KELUMZA-732020 format. One record per residue (C-alpha): x, y, z; residue in three letters; residue number from 0. Coordinates in steps of 0.1 Angstrom, whole numbers, plus 5000, padded with zeros to 4 digits. Each point is the difference from the previous one (the first is absolute). Layout:
+------+------+------+-----+-----+
!   xx !   yy !   zz !   r !   k !
+------+------+------+-----+-----+
!    X !    Y !    Z ! Ala ! NUM !
...
+------+------+------+-----+-----+
END
This chain:
+------+------+------+-----+-----+
!   xx !   yy !   zz !   r !   k !
+------+------+------+-----+-----+
! 4839 ! 4791 ! 5169 ! Met !   0 !
! 4972 ! 5016 ! 4989 ! Ala !   1 !
! 5001 ! 5018 ! 4965 ! Tyr !   2 !
! 5005 ! 5036 ! 5010 ! Gly !   3 !
! 5023 ! 4995 ! 5031 ! Asp !   4 !
! 5032 ! 5016 ! 4997 ! Trp !   5 !
! 5031 ! 4975 ! 5003 ! Phe !   6 !
! 5039 ! 5013 ! 4991 ! Gly !   7 !
! 5023 ! 5023 ! 5016 ! Asp !   8 !
! 4996 ! 5031 ! 4986 ! Leu !   9 !
! 4999 ! 5026 ! 5029 ! Ser !  10 !
! 5012 ! 5030 ! 4989 ! Thr !  11 !
! 5005 ! 5019 ! 4965 ! Ile !  12 !
! 5031 ! 5009 ! 4988 ! Glu !  13 !
! 5016 ! 5030 ! 4989 ! Tyr !  14 !
! 5007 ! 4992 ! 4962 ! Gly !  15 !
! 4984 ! 4969 ! 4997 ! Arg !  16 !
! 4970 ! 4992 ! 4974 ! Gly !  17 !
! 4970 ! 4982 ! 5015 ! Tyr !  18 !
! 4976 ! 4982 ! 4976 ! Trp !  19 !
! 4962 ! 4997 ! 5016 ! Leu !  20 !
! 4977 ! 4972 ! 4993 ! Asn !  21 !
! 4969 ! 5015 ! 5002 ! Met !  22 !
! 4965 ! 4985 ! 4997 ! Lys !  23 !
! 4981 ! 5031 ! 4991 ! Glu !  24 !
! 5010 ! 5038 ! 4988 ! Asp !  25 !
! 5010 ! 5021 ! 5031 ! Ala !  26 !
! 5019 ! 5032 ! 5010 ! Asn !  27 !
! 5032 ! 4996 ! 5017 ! Leu !  28 !
! 5012 ! 5027 ! 5021 ! Val !  29 !
! 5038 ! 5002 ! 5005 ! Val !  30 !
! 5014 ! 5022 ! 5027 ! His !  31 !
! 5037 ! 5013 ! 4994 ! Gly !  32 !
! 5023 ! 5027 ! 4999 ! Lys !  33 !
! 5016 ! 5017 ! 4967 ! Ile !  34 !
! 5039 ! 4994 ! 4996 ! Val !  35 !
! 5024 ! 5020 ! 4981 ! Ser !  36 !
! 5017 ! 4969 ! 4988 ! Glu !  37 !
! 4990 ! 4964 ! 4994 ! Phe !  38 !
! 5025 ! 4973 ! 5000 ! Asn !  39 !
! 4993 ! 4959 ! 4994 ! Ala !  40 !
! 5021 ! 4971 ! 5003 ! Glu !  41 !
! 4991 ! 4979 ! 4973 ! Leu !  42 !
! 5013 ! 4965 ! 4998 ! Gly !  43 !
! 5011 ! 4978 ! 4971 ! Lys !  44 !
! 4964 ! 4989 ! 4984 ! Gly !  45 !
! 4967 ! 5013 ! 5001 ! Trp !  46 !
! 4994 ! 5030 ! 5030 ! Asn !  47 !
! 4965 ! 5014 ! 5003 ! Leu !  48 !
! 5001 ! 5039 ! 5008 ! Ile !  49 !
! 4982 ! 5027 ! 5008 ! Gly !  50 !
! 5001 ! 5034 ! 4980 ! Trp !  51 !
! 5013 ! 5023 ! 5026 ! Pro !  52 !
! 4996 ! 5032 ! 4983 ! Ser !  53 !
! 4971 ! 5025 ! 4994 ! Met !  54 !
! 5010 ! 5010 ! 4965 ! Asp !  55 !
! 4996 ! 4972 ! 4970 ! Ser !  56 !
! 5033 ! 4992 ! 4982 ! Val !  57 !
! 5004 ! 4987 ! 4967 ! Gln !  58 !
! 5021 ! 4969 ! 4993 ! Leu !  59 !
! 5030 ! 4996 ! 5005 ! Pro !  60 !
! 5007 ! 5032 ! 5015 ! Asp !  61 !
! 4980 ! 4987 ! 5031 ! Ala !  62 !
! 5024 ! 4974 ! 5005 ! Val !  63 !
! 5032 ! 5016 ! 4985 ! Ser !  64 !
! 5020 ! 4991 ! 5035 ! Ser !  65 !
! 4996 ! 4963 ! 4992 ! Ile !  66 !
! 5009 ! 5001 ! 4963 ! Asp !  67 !
! 5017 ! 4971 ! 4989 ! Gly !  68 !
! 4989 ! 4978 ! 5030 ! Ser !  69 !
! 4966 ! 4995 ! 4991 ! Tyr !  70 !
! 4982 ! 4985 ! 4965 ! Thr !  71 !
! 4958 ! 5001 ! 5011 ! Asp !  72 !
! 4976 ! 5023 ! 5017 ! Ile !  73 !
! 4961 ! 4989 ! 5001 ! Ala !  74 !
! 4969 ! 5014 ! 5017 ! Thr !  75 !
! 4966 ! 4989 ! 5001 ! Trp !  76 !
! 4975 ! 5025 ! 4991 ! Asn !  77 !
! 4968 ! 4978 ! 4992 ! Asn !  78 !
! 5028 ! 4980 ! 4978 ! Arg !  79 !
! 5038 ! 4998 ! 4998 ! Trp !  80 !
! 5014 ! 5029 ! 4991 ! Glu !  81 !
! 5039 ! 4990 ! 4990 ! Tyr !  82 !
! 5032 ! 5017 ! 4990 ! Arg !  83 !
! 5029 ! 4980 ! 4990 ! Ser !  84 !
! 5037 ! 5004 ! 4988 ! Tyr !  85 !
! 5011 ! 4965 ! 5004 ! Ala !  86 !
! 5010 ! 5001 ! 4958 ! Tyr !  87 !
! 5018 ! 5033 ! 5000 ! Gly !  88 !
! 4971 ! 5023 ! 4991 ! Asp !  89 !
! 4969 ! 5009 ! 5017 ! Trp !  90 !
! 4966 ! 4982 ! 4993 ! Phe !  91 !
! 4968 ! 4998 ! 5020 ! Gly !  92 !
! 4971 ! 5026 ! 5005 ! Asp !  93 !
! 5010 ! 5011 ! 5039 ! Leu !  94 !
! 5010 ! 5035 ! 4993 ! Ala !  95 !
! 5007 ! 5016 ! 5034 ! Lys !  96 !
! 4997 ! 4993 ! 5041 ! Met !  97 !
! 4972 ! 5019 ! 5020 ! Glu !  98 !
! 4992 ! 5005 ! 5032 ! Pro !  99 !
! 4980 ! 4978 ! 5020 ! Gly ! 100 !
! 5012 ! 4967 ! 4976 ! Arg ! 101 !
! 5021 ! 4970 ! 5007 ! Gly ! 102 !
! 5022 ! 4985 ! 4978 ! Tyr ! 103 !
! 5020 ! 4972 ! 4991 ! Trp ! 104 !
! 5038 ! 5006 ! 4993 ! Val ! 105 !
! 5025 ! 4970 ! 4986 ! Tyr ! 106 !
! 5034 ! 5007 ! 5011 ! Ala ! 107 !
! 5027 ! 4982 ! 4986 ! Asp ! 108 !
! 5018 ! 5007 ! 5031 ! Asn ! 109 !
! 4997 ! 5019 ! 5033 ! Gln ! 110 !
! 4998 ! 5037 ! 4998 ! Cys ! 111 !
! 4983 ! 5028 ! 5016 ! Thr ! 112 !
! 4973 ! 5020 ! 4986 ! Leu ! 113 !
! 5003 ! 5038 ! 5010 ! Ser ! 114 !
! 4971 ! 5020 ! 4990 ! Val ! 115 !
! 5002 ! 5039 ! 5015 ! Ser ! 116 !
+------+------+------+-----+-----+
END
């Protein structure tokens, strides 16, 4: 297989999932979809990559209030890691809000459902 050939079995982009693209150079990515009034993402125990489904920015921890007590960490890449953790009983880190068009790694302590309306 030559470098640049596709491999793997990803054939569709699924609702509620996040995707990480490894780009060789800067490019614009156009995504077509529909606006939904409510978003529910099933999170498994451990790290989950999700896309932020709202057209609005929402401050943390309000953005993930539906899984309060079921997660400890949230991170995103914005030319550097931005991170927020509640692992030691109080928030620390520099990630302040969840924003449209961004992907987030969420560490869930147990299986839960993130709901955003």
